[in-house]
C-alpha positions in Angstrom: 91.3 8.0 127.1 88.0 6.5 126.0 85.6 7.9 123.4 82.0 6.8 122.6 81.3 7.5 118.9 77.7 6.2 119.1 76.6 8.7 121.7 74.1 11.1 120.0 74.8 14.8 119.8 72.6 15.5 122.8 73.2 16.1 126.5 73.9 13.0 128.6 72.5 13.3 132.1 73.6 9.9 133.4 76.2 7.3 132.5 76.8 4.0 134.2 79.5 1.5 133.3 79.6 -2.0 134.9 82.9 -3.8 134.7 83.3 -7.5 135.7 86.2 -8.0 138.0 88.1 -11.0 139.2 91.3 -12.7 138.1 90.5 -12.1 134.4 89.0 -8.7 134.8 90.2 -5.6 133.0 90.8 -3.8 136.3 93.3 -5.2 138.7 94.1 -4.3 142.3 97.8 -4.7 142.9 100.0 -4.6 146.0 103.6 -4.2 146.8 105.7 -6.5 148.9 105.4 -4.2 151.9 101.8 -3.1 151.6 98.7 -5.2 151.1 95.7 -3.4 149.8 92.4 -4.0 151.5 89.4 -2.8 149.4 87.1 -3.2 152.3 89.1 -1.0 154.8 87.8 2.3 153.4 85.6 3.9 150.8 87.1 3.6 147.3 87.1 6.7 145.2 87.9 7.1 141.5 88.8 10.4 139.8 86.7 11.2 136.6 87.8 13.6 133.9 85.3 14.4 131.2 85.6 16.6 128.1 82.5 17.6 126.2 82.3 18.0 122.5 81.3 21.6 123.2 84.7 22.2 124.9 83.5 22.2 128.5 85.2 20.1 131.0 83.9 18.4 134.2 86.2 16.7 136.7 84.9 15.0 139.8 85.4 12.0 142.1 82.9 9.1 142.4 82.7 6.3 144.9 83.4 2.9 143.4 81.4 -0.1 144.6 83.4 -3.0 146.0 82.5 -6.7 146.6 82.7 -6.2 150.4 79.6 -7.6 152.0 78.6 -6.2 155.4 77.8 -9.1 157.7 74.5 -8.8 159.6 74.9 -9.0 163.3 73.1 -11.9 164.8 71.1 -11.1 168.0 71.6 -13.5 170.9 68.4 -14.7 172.6 
């Protein structure tokens, strides 16, 4: 659970958190011996659970951006 003490007592309409990845990042993608995980094979979705100070709860899923670059197709002349 994460809390943000410095957020004012006012409605928050948008929140964005950027996390650097890589070998020393705080988030790690793991795999088992039998299954390799390919972040680029499908859309990655994270579950979000939020509890407001007013007691209301909002749970939803959001798409997570990955470093997968779409390669542009080169037209042959």
